[in-house]
TIRO-682337 format. One record per atom (N, C-alpha, C): x, y, z. Coordinates in steps of 0.02 Angstrom, whole numbers, plus 32768, in hexadecimal, padded with zeros to 4 digits. Example, Ala and Ser with C-alpha at 12.3 -4.5 7.8 and 13.67 -1.06 7.14 Angstrom:
// residues 2
82947EE4818682677F1F818682947F5B818682827F90816282AC7FCB816582858002818A
***
This chain:
// residues 275
7D297B127DE57D677B357DF37D5A7B817DF77D367B9C7DC47D2A7BE47DC57CFF7BF97E007CD07BCE7E127CA57BDE7E4B7CCC7BE07E8C7D007BB77E917D277BB47ECE7D5E7BE87ED07D6E7C067E977DA77C337E927DA77C6C7EC57D707C907ECF7D737CC77EFF7D8A7CB27F447D797C767F587D8C7C607F9B7DD47C487F9D7DEF7C367F647E337C1C7F627E657C517F797E547C917F6F7E827CC67F7F7E707CEC7FBF7E427CD07FE47E2E7CF180227E657CE780557E817D1D806E7EB97D19809C7EA27CFD80DF7ED27CE281047EC37CC881467EA67CFE81737EC17D3B816B7EA87D7381947E5F7D8281837E4F7D8181427E0A7D8F812E7DDC7D5881477DF27D1A81437DC97CE281587DB97CE681A27DE87CFF81C97DDE7D0482117DC07D4682277DB87D7481F77D9C7DB582077DCA7DE2822E7E0C7DD682297E3C7DFC82517E6E7E2282267E587E3C81ED7E867E6181C37E9B7EA181E77EDC7EAA81F37EF27EE682177EED7F2581ED7EE77F5D820E7EE87F9E81EC7F227FC682077F4A7FE281D97F83800A81EC7F7E805081CF7FB1807781DC7FB580BB81C27FF480C381987FED80D9815A802780EE81338040812F8152807D812F816B80958166819480A281A6816E809E81A4812C809F81E281058064820E811B803081EF81357FF58214814C800682438185803A823381AC804D825B81E68097826F81DF80AA828081A280F1828A8192811282C381B880EE82F981C5810D833181EA8119831D823380E982FB825180F282E38295812B82B08298812F8285826581638252826381A88270826081AF82A6823981F082C88234820682E3827781D782FD829E81E8831C82DE81F582E9831581CF82B2831581D58281834B81BB823E833181E88217831481D281D882F581B581A8832881D8819E836081BF816E8391817F818783B2817C81C783C1813F81E183E0810381DC83B1810F81E4837080D981DF833F80C08197833A80EE8168833980DB8121833580B4810E837580C9812883AE80A4811B83EC805D813783E78056817383CD8014819383C87FE7816C83988003815483617FDD812D83307FC580EC834F7FF180CB83747FDE808C83957FA8809883C97FAD80D083EE7F7C80DF84217F3780EA84037F34810383C57EF3810D83A37ED180CA83957EF9809583907EDD805483807EF48036833F7F208059831B7F3C803C82DF7F667FFF82F27F627FCC82C87F867F8D82D57FC77F8682AF7FD47FB5828280107FB2825980227FF78241805F7FFE822A8076803C8209809C802881CA809E8056819B80C7804D815F80F68088815B8137807C8162816980B1815C817480C08113818380FF81048190811180BE81DA812480B681ED813C807C8232813D8064826881558096825C818880BF8293819E80EB82AE8168811A82898131812582A380FC815082E580E0813682F180E780F5832C80CB80D4836C80EB80EF83668126810D83A18149812883AF813581708386810C818E839380F681D383D080C981D683F180CB821084238098821E83FF8058823484238021823384047FE3824B83F17FEA82958418800F82BB84078019830183C5803F830983BA807182DF837B809682E18340806882CE834B803E829C83168010828783067FDF82BF83397FC782E2832D7F99831A83087FBC835383197FFB835F82F78020839382AD80298382829F80378342825A803E832E82357FFB833282577FC5831F82387F83832482287F72836D82567F82839A824A7F7483E1820D7F9C83FA82087FDA83E381CE800383F7818E7FE483DC818D7FD0839D81517FB28381813E7F7283A581717F4A83B781637F0D83DD81447F1D8420815E7F51844181427F65848280FA7F7D847B80EC7F9E844380A97FBA843880787F86841C80937F4E840480697F1A83E880507F2A83A280777F51837B80647F5F833680997F45830680877F4082C680B27F22829480C27F54825C80F67F45823881057F6781F981087F3181C480D27F2A819E80CE7EF5816C80F37F08812C80FB7F49811F811A7F5E80E181387FA480E981677FB380BC81837FF680B781778010807181748053806B81718074802A81B7808B801881CA807F7FD9820F80897FC4821380AE7F81824580D97F7B825380F97F3B826B80C57F09826380D47EC9827880A47E9582C280957E9982EA80C67EAC833380BA7EAD834980907EE9831B807A7F13832C804A7F48832C80027F2E83147FF77EF183097FB37ED983437F947EB383717FBA7E9683A97F9A7E7383D47F6F7EA283FD7F447E8384257F147EAA84527F367EDD846B7F727ECD84997F947EFB84797FA47F3F84367FA87F4084147FB97F7F83F07F7E7F9E83F47F447F7F83CD7F0A7F9683DD7EF77FDE841D7EF47FEF842F7EDE803284147F0E806784197F4F805A84027F7F808C83B67F7C809383927F79805B83497F72805E83377F33808383577EFC807283497EBC809383547EC180DE838D7EDB80F2839E7EDB8139836F7F07816283607F43814983347F70816E82ED7F54817382D57F36813C82917F1B813D828C7EDD816982C07EB5816B82BE7E7B819882BF7E9181E182E77EC481F082E97EDD823482A37EF6824982827F19821C82407F35822B82097F00822C82197EC4821581E77E8E821581B87E9081DA81CE7EAF81A381A37EB78169819D7E76814181697E758118815E7E4080E781657E5A80A081527E99809581517EB68051817D7EF5804C81A07EFA801581C77F36800381A47F537FC681857F8D7FCE81587FA87F9A81797FE27F7681787FDF7F33818E80197F0B8156804C7F0E816580867F2B813180B87F37812580E77EFD815680EB7ED08150811D7E9B8181810D7E64816E81197E27819B811A7DEE818881547DC281B6816D7D9B81A881A47D6D816E818F7D40813C81BB7D3A80FB81A67D1E80F481AD7CD2811C81D67CB2811381E27C6A813C81AF7C41812A816F7C48814D813A7C26812481207BEB814681037BBA812380DF7B86811D80957B9A8103806C7B6C80F880267B7C813880037B91816E800F7B6D81AE7FEF7B7F81C680067BC381B980467BD381CE805F7C1481AA803C7C4D816980307C458144800D7C7981597FC47C7E81687FA67C4481827F617C4681C47F5E7C6B81ED7F937C63822D7F957C8682227F997CD281EF7FBF7CE881E07FC27D3081CD7F7C7D4981A47F587D2281927F147D3581D07EE97D3B81FF7EF37D0D823E7ECD7D1182657EDD7D5082667F1D7D6482877F317DA282687F0E7DDE82267F0C7DDF82037EEC7E1682127EA17E1982117E817DDF82207E397DDD82677E2B7DF482967E537DDD82DC7E497DF082E67E537E3B82C67E877E5682CB7E937E9E82AB7E5A7EC582737E407EAC82527E087ECD82807DCB7ED182A37DBE7E9B82D07D847E9B83097D8C7ECE831F7DCA7ED983557DD67F09833C7DD57F5182FE7DEA7F5C82E47DF27FA082BE7DB47FBA82A17D8E7F8D82787D557FA3829F7D217FCA82E07D147FBC83057CE47FE683087CF8803083007D3A803E83007D52808382BA7D5380A182897D3D807A82447D3C8093821E7D7D8087823A7DAA805E82197DE9804F81FB7DE7800981C17E06800281A07E0B7FC1819D7E537FAB81967E5D7F6A81967E9F7F4C814F7EB47F3C81427EF57F3D81007F0E7F2B81067F4D7F0280CE7F617EE480CB7F9F7EBD808D7FC67ED2809580077EDD805F80347EF4804C80637EBC800D80637EA87FF8808C7E707FEA80D57E827FEF80FF7E4F7FD681447E527FA2814D7E1A7F96818B7E057F6181967DD47F75817E7D8D7FB3818B7D797FC681807D337FC081377D1E7FC6810A7D4D7FC480C37D3A7F8080AD7D207F4D80D67D2A7F0980C37D167EF480E27CD47F2081097CB67F10812B7C777F3281087C3D7F0C80FB7C067F2B80D97BCC7F6880FF7BB37F9980DA7B9E7FD780F97B867FCB811D7B447FE881587B3D7FE1817F7B008005815D7AC67FEA81637A8C800B814A7A50800481007A447FDA80DF7A6C7FD480967A657F9080817A487F6580B07A367F2880A97A0E7EF580767A267ED1807A7A5A7EE7809B7A987F15806B7ABD7F4180867AE37F73805C7B037F5980387B407F7D80057B567F6C7FE57B957F7880157BCF7F5880087C067F66802F7C427FA680157C627FD080417C7C800D802A7C9D80007FF77CD47FC97FFF7CF97FBB7FD17D307FB07F8A7D157F927F847CD97F887F427CBC7FCA7F257CA37FF67F507C8A80397F397C75805F7F1E7CB1805D7F427CE880807F2C7D2480647EEA7D3E80227EE37D3E80047EA57D5780177E6A7D2B80177E757CE980277E3F7CBB80707E2C7CBB809C7E5E7CC280E47E527CB981097E417CF980E87E477D33810A7E367D7280F77DF17D8881237DD47DB181167D927DCE80D97D947DFC80B47D5D7E02807A7D5C7E2E808B7D6D7E7780CA7D637E8A80DD7D737ECF80E37DBE7EDC80E57DE77EA780E97E2F7EAF80A47E4A7EC280A07E687EFC80617E847F15804E7EC27EEE800E7EC87EDC7FF37F047EBD7FCF7F2B7EF47FF37F587F157FD67F7E7F4C7FA97FB57F307F697FAF7F3D7F377FDC7F207F2E801B7F487F3B80547F297F2980957F467EE580A77F297EB280A67F537E6E80AE7F3C7E6280F47F1F7E7781287F427E68816B7F2B7E87817C7EE87EC7816B7EDF7EE7817B7E9F7ECC814F7E677EB781127E777E9680E87E467E58810A7E2B7E2E81227E587DEF81417E437DFC81817E1C7E2981AC7E357E3781EA7E127E5481DD7DCD7E7B81A87DC67E9A81977D867E6A81767D557E2D816A7D6A7DFB814D7D3D7DF181037D477E1080E57D797E07809E7D867DCD80907DB47DBC80517DB97D87803B7DE67DA480047E127DAC80117E537DCF7FE27E7F7DB17F9C7E807D6F7F967E817D507F547E8B7D5F7F247E527D537F357E127D647F077DDD7DAF7EFB7DD77DD77F2C7DE97E207F227DE87E357EED7E1A7E1A7EF07E567E297EBD7E887E137E787E6F7DD77E757E547DBD7E347E3D7DE47E197E017E027E467DDA7E297E307DA07E6F7E177DB37E837E237DF17EC67E107E077EC37DEA7E497EA37DB07E487E997D8B7E867EDB7D787EA87EDB7D837EE97F157D707F117F4F7DA17F117F4A7DD67EEA7F847E037EE37F7A7E477F067F3D7E547F1F7F2F7E947F3F7F377E8A7F8B7F747E7F7FA17F7E7E697FE67F7E7EA180187F837EDE80007F777F17802D7F587F4F80057F327F7980277F0D7FAF80077F187FF0802E7F288026800A7F2A806880287EE4808480277EC6808A80617E8180A180687E8080ED806B7E82810A80307E82815280287E4681657FFD7E1D819280157DE181A67FF07DF281E17FC37DC181F37F997DCB822A7F697D88824A7F5A7D88828C7F547D4D82B27F427D5482CD7EFB7D1C82CE7ED67D1D82EA7E937D2083367E947D1683547ECE7D1B839C7ED67D6683AE7ED47D7C83D37EA07DC483E27E9B7DDF840B7ED57DB3842D7EF87DC984547F317DD784287F6E7DC183E97F6B7DC883BB7FA37DF883837F927DE9835E7F5C7E1583297F457E2382F57F7B7E6382EE7F8D7E7882BC7FBE7E7282D480067E59830F80107E55832A80547E15831580787DEF82E880587DB682CC807B7DCF829680AC7DAB828E80E27DBA8257810F7DA1821580F17DB881DF810C7DA0819D80F77D53819C80FC7D32818580C77CEA817F80C77CC581BC80AF7CE881F480A67CC78231808F7CC9823A80447CEE820F80217CF682167FD97CC981E67FB27CE081D37F777CB681AD7F487CC581627F497CF6814C7F6E7D0A81067F6D7CD280D97F877CC880A07F667C98806D7F7B7CBA803E7FAC7CBF80527FEA7CE7802B801A7CC87FE680277C867FE280287C677FA180337C797F707FFB7C767F877FBD7C887F5D7F857CD27F4D7F847CFC7F7D7F977D447F727F997D567F3E7FCD7D3B7F4580097D497F14803E7D327ECE80297CF87ECA800B7CDE7E897FF77D0B7E687FC37D1F7E8E7F907D4B7E727F5C7D8F7E617F787DAA7E8C7FA27DED7E817FBD7DF07E437FE87DBB7E37800E7DBC7E00803E7DA47DBE80207D7E7DC07FEA7D677D827FCC7D947D6B7F947DB47D9A7F727DDB7D897F367E227DA57F397E297DE37F517E697E067F4B7EA27DEA7F737E927DC57FA97EC77DAB7FD37EE47DDE80037EBD7E1180157ED67E4780407EED7E2A80837F277E4280997F447E2C80D97F427E64810D7F427EA380F67F3F7EDB81237F297F1980FC7F077F4581207EF27F8581047F1F7FBC81217F267FF280FA7F4C802C81117F25806B81027F15809181367EF780D3812C7F2E810281147F1E812B80E37F4D815F80CD7F2881A080C17F4481D780D87F29821A80CD7F60824880B47F4E827280857F7F82A3806C7F7582E6808F7F4582E980BC7F35832780DF7EEA832E80E57ED3835681147E8B8362811B7E8183A5813E7E4483B281517E3483F081757E4883EC81BE7E6183B281D47E7783A982197EC2839E821B7EE283A782557F298397825C7F36834D824D7F75833D823F7F8782FA82297F6F82C282577F7F82C682967F6E829082C47F23828B82CE7F0182C382D07EB882C282D67E9982A582987EB582B4825E7E9E829682207EA4824B82227EDE823382397EE981EB823D7EB781CA826D7EA981EB82A57E7A81CF82D67E3481CB82B97E1E820182987DDB8202827C7DD381CE82447E0881C7821B7E04819681E47DFF814F81FF7E23814082347E1F80FD82517DD880F1826C7DBC8123828C7D78811C82A77D46810D826E7D4C813182377D1E812781FF7D2D80E681DB7D6C80D281D77D7D809281B87D5C805981DE7D61805B82207D43802582487CF7802482417CD8805E823C7C90806082337C7C804281EF7CA3805081BC7C95803681797C9F7FEB81777CD07FD1819B7CDD7F89819C7CA57F6381BF7C867F8581F07C4F7F6582157C0E7F6681EE7C087F9681C07BC87FA1819D7BB77F668170
***
């Protein structure tokens, strides 16, 4: 059983070698503000197969969401998930989140951020929010996810030593809740992506492919492949055990303009995947 386990969680996309790569559109946020449709067209032209919209999408009308979906269909790209503020998850917002994500053709509704200075009970409460939202959204075919930052990888203060918030979330959430791994913030926070993926088989269904440099003057402004991340090991773990369904390039900025940064990162991502 244990010998077979890594293959049990190998996604259909991984098995066929066709895992799509998308762009988290926060990477091109200034361009997106100026011309959302033009930016999505430019991203598709680069060769990205998917996009991930972030929190401002919540202010769209249903007509705007349909227009964007029609554009994506014309371009042949997908939106597998959206990034959402924590206050989008309570019951009062469930219908709107559900309707917009279904129009966009999404599968996952991801909590992108929560206030980070929580104690153990606070992190358990976040897990409860995710579970409750999952119960409300799953009947519509949507699943919930959580996206980490740095704080989730640091032991909680006052717990001698305390558990890491990321471990609390993994333990306290339903198996259907996706643990969307942000590689760069994991590493900066003191985590190691490869053993984390292997410790949570089947739950790392998407990964934010963001690199990080130990040089404080550079940090997240390195392009994909220029930092310290072990991409070969990450891809191997994600595809053999993690259950990855799609990758997402994310950049917080670089020495190049936004769209050029996105283009260069995709080029380096593809080279790393072939290596």
